[in-house]
C-alpha positions as CSV (number, residue, x, y, z in Angstrom):
1,X,44.5,44.1,194.2
2,X,45.5,45.8,197.4
3,X,49.1,44.9,198.9
4,X,49.6,44.9,202.6
5,X,51.6,48.3,203.9
6,X,55.6,47.4,204.2
7,X,56.8,45.6,207.7
8,X,58.6,47.5,209.8
9,X,61.3,45.0,208.8
10,X,60.9,45.9,205.2
11,X,60.8,49.6,205.7
12,X,63.9,49.7,208.4
13,X,66.2,47.4,205.0
14,X,64.8,50.1,202.6
15,X,65.9,53.4,204.2
16,X,69.0,51.8,206.1
17,X,70.2,51.4,202.1
18,X,69.1,54.8,201.2
19,X,70.8,56.0,204.1
20,X,73.7,54.3,202.7
21,X,73.6,55.8,199.8
22,X,74.2,59.7,201.3
23,X,77.8,60.7,200.2
24,X,80.3,61.2,203.2
25,X,80.7,65.2,202.5
26,X,76.5,65.2,202.3
27,X,76.3,63.6,205.2
28,X,78.8,66.6,206.9
29,X,76.4,68.9,205.1
30,X,73.4,67.5,206.6
31,X,75.5,67.2,210.1
32,X,75.8,70.9,210.1
33,X,72.7,72.2,208.8
34,X,70.9,69.8,211.7
35,X,72.9,70.8,214.3
36,X,71.9,74.8,213.2
37,X,68.2,73.9,213.0
38,X,68.4,72.6,216.4
39,X,69.7,75.5,218.2
40,X,67.4,77.9,216.4
41,X,64.6,75.9,217.5
42,X,65.3,73.4,220.7
43,X,65.7,75.8,224.4
44,X,68.4,74.2,225.8
45,X,68.3,75.2,230.0
46,X,71.5,76.1,231.2
47,X,73.2,73.7,232.3
48,X,71.3,70.6,231.0
49,X,72.3,66.9,230.6
50,X,72.1,65.8,227.2
51,X,72.2,62.2,226.5
52,X,73.4,61.9,222.5
53,X,75.1,59.1,220.5
54,X,77.6,57.4,219.2
55,X,77.0,57.5,215.3
56,X,77.3,54.3,213.6
57,X,76.2,53.1,210.0
58,X,76.1,56.6,208.6
59,X,73.5,57.8,211.3
60,X,73.2,62.0,211.2
61,X,76.0,63.0,213.3
62,X,75.5,64.6,216.3
63,X,78.5,65.5,217.5
64,X,78.6,69.2,216.5
65,X,75.4,69.5,218.7
66,X,77.5,68.0,221.6
67,X,80.7,69.5,221.2
68,X,78.4,72.8,220.8
69,X,76.6,72.0,224.1
70,X,79.2,71.5,225.6
71,X,81.1,74.6,224.8
72,X,78.1,76.5,226.0
73,X,78.5,74.9,229.7
74,X,75.9,71.7,229.5
75,X,76.6,67.9,230.2
76,X,77.0,65.6,227.8
77,X,76.5,61.7,227.8
78,X,76.3,59.0,225.4
79,X,74.0,55.9,225.7
80,X,76.0,52.3,227.4
81,X,74.0,48.9,226.4
82,X,73.6,47.3,230.2
83,X,71.9,44.2,228.3
84,X,69.3,43.2,225.7
85,X,65.9,43.7,227.9
86,X,67.3,46.4,229.6
87,X,66.6,50.7,229.3
88,X,69.8,52.2,228.0
89,X,72.1,53.9,230.6
90,X,73.8,57.5,230.4
91,X,77.3,58.0,230.8
92,X,79.1,61.5,231.3
93,X,81.2,61.9,228.0
94,X,83.6,64.9,226.5
95,X,86.3,64.7,223.8
96,X,88.8,63.9,226.3
97,X,86.1,60.9,227.7
98,X,88.1,57.4,227.3
99,X,86.3,55.1,224.5
100,X,85.5,51.3,225.2
101,X,83.4,49.3,222.6
102,X,80.8,48.3,224.2
103,X,77.8,45.8,223.3
104,X,77.1,45.6,219.5
105,X,81.0,47.3,219.1
106,X,79.4,50.6,219.4
107,X,81.9,53.3,221.0
108,X,81.0,54.3,225.0
109,X,81.9,55.8,227.8
110,X,84.8,53.7,229.6
111,X,84.1,54.2,232.8
112,X,82.7,57.8,233.5
113,X,79.3,58.7,236.3
114,X,75.8,57.7,234.6
115,X,73.9,60.3,234.7
116,X,69.9,61.6,233.9
117,X,69.4,63.4,231.3
118,X,67.0,66.4,230.6
119,X,67.2,65.9,226.9
120,X,68.0,63.1,224.8
121,X,69.4,62.7,221.3
122,X,67.4,60.1,219.2
123,X,69.1,58.3,216.0
124,X,66.5,57.0,213.5
125,X,66.3,54.4,210.6
126,X,63.1,56.3,209.2
127,X,60.5,59.0,210.7
128,X,57.1,60.3,210.0
129,X,55.3,63.4,209.6
130,X,53.5,62.9,213.1
131,X,57.2,62.4,215.2
132,X,56.9,58.8,215.1
133,X,60.6,57.1,214.3
134,X,61.2,53.8,213.4
135,X,65.1,52.2,215.0
136,X,66.9,49.6,214.4
137,X,64.1,47.3,216.4
138,X,65.9,46.6,219.5
139,X,63.2,49.1,221.6
140,X,66.0,49.9,223.8
141,X,65.2,54.1,222.9
142,X,61.7,52.9,223.4
143,X,62.1,51.3,226.9
144,X,64.4,53.9,228.2
145,X,62.4,57.2,227.5
146,X,59.2,55.9,228.5
147,X,61.1,55.0,231.7
148,X,62.5,58.2,231.7
149,X,59.3,60.2,231.7
150,X,58.0,58.5,234.5
151,X,60.3,60.5,236.9
152,X,60.8,63.4,235.4
153,X,60.5,66.3,232.3
154,X,62.4,65.2,229.6
155,X,62.9,66.2,225.8
156,X,63.0,62.6,223.1
157,X,64.4,64.6,220.2
158,X,65.0,62.0,216.8
159,X,68.0,63.4,214.4
160,X,67.6,62.3,210.9
161,X,68.1,63.2,207.2
162,X,65.0,64.7,205.6
163,X,65.2,62.0,203.2
164,X,64.0,59.3,206.3
165,X,61.0,60.7,206.2
166,X,58.0,58.1,205.4
167,X,54.8,58.4,204.6
168,X,53.5,55.2,206.1
169,X,55.1,54.2,208.7
170,X,53.7,51.5,211.1
171,X,53.2,52.6,214.6
172,X,52.7,49.7,217.5
173,X,51.9,49.6,220.9
174,X,55.3,50.4,222.9
175,X,56.6,52.8,220.3
176,X,57.9,56.1,221.9
177,X,56.6,59.4,219.4
178,X,59.1,62.0,220.1
179,X,58.6,65.5,221.2
180,X,60.4,66.4,217.9
181,X,62.5,65.5,214.9
182,X,65.3,67.5,213.3
183,X,66.5,67.2,209.9
184,X,68.7,69.0,207.3
185,X,65.5,70.4,205.8
186,X,62.7,70.7,208.3
187,X,61.7,70.6,212.3
188,X,58.8,68.6,213.2
189,X,56.8,68.6,216.2
């Protein structure tokens, strides 16, 4: 007897539970490895606008990447959730930017100008070797990346832990493939 492959919600729960078990010291080490691999493998144009995310729920910490980008003269931004069915907006951020708790209690720039990114760093619950990403189910990043790519070139890069690699990730219409995924153990393109 063959069973059905796990649903996205089952996979999401399973991978989020696994991710929660990563000890803090290992998460910090993984963030440093991802930062190193990012700068060795991602061509970031001078003056690029790079949108990251405020890490929550044991997500791979992208702050080392954002801090280095700022040091190199790039502009960085963080997402703002305008509404449940709306694409994300990105607002300029640096370490001096006042922050506020936005929708879903995620920290975001309080009153910074909106920008259009050249590169978007995307958190994930799981991913496959073909750069498909499983998020949290809201579709915010899929809608946002699709909209941004309609108007200009955009590099969408998923960031995560190698242990989030899933062999049988279901892909549905509307799921946007990442251009690249950088983990603490590999680069996927």
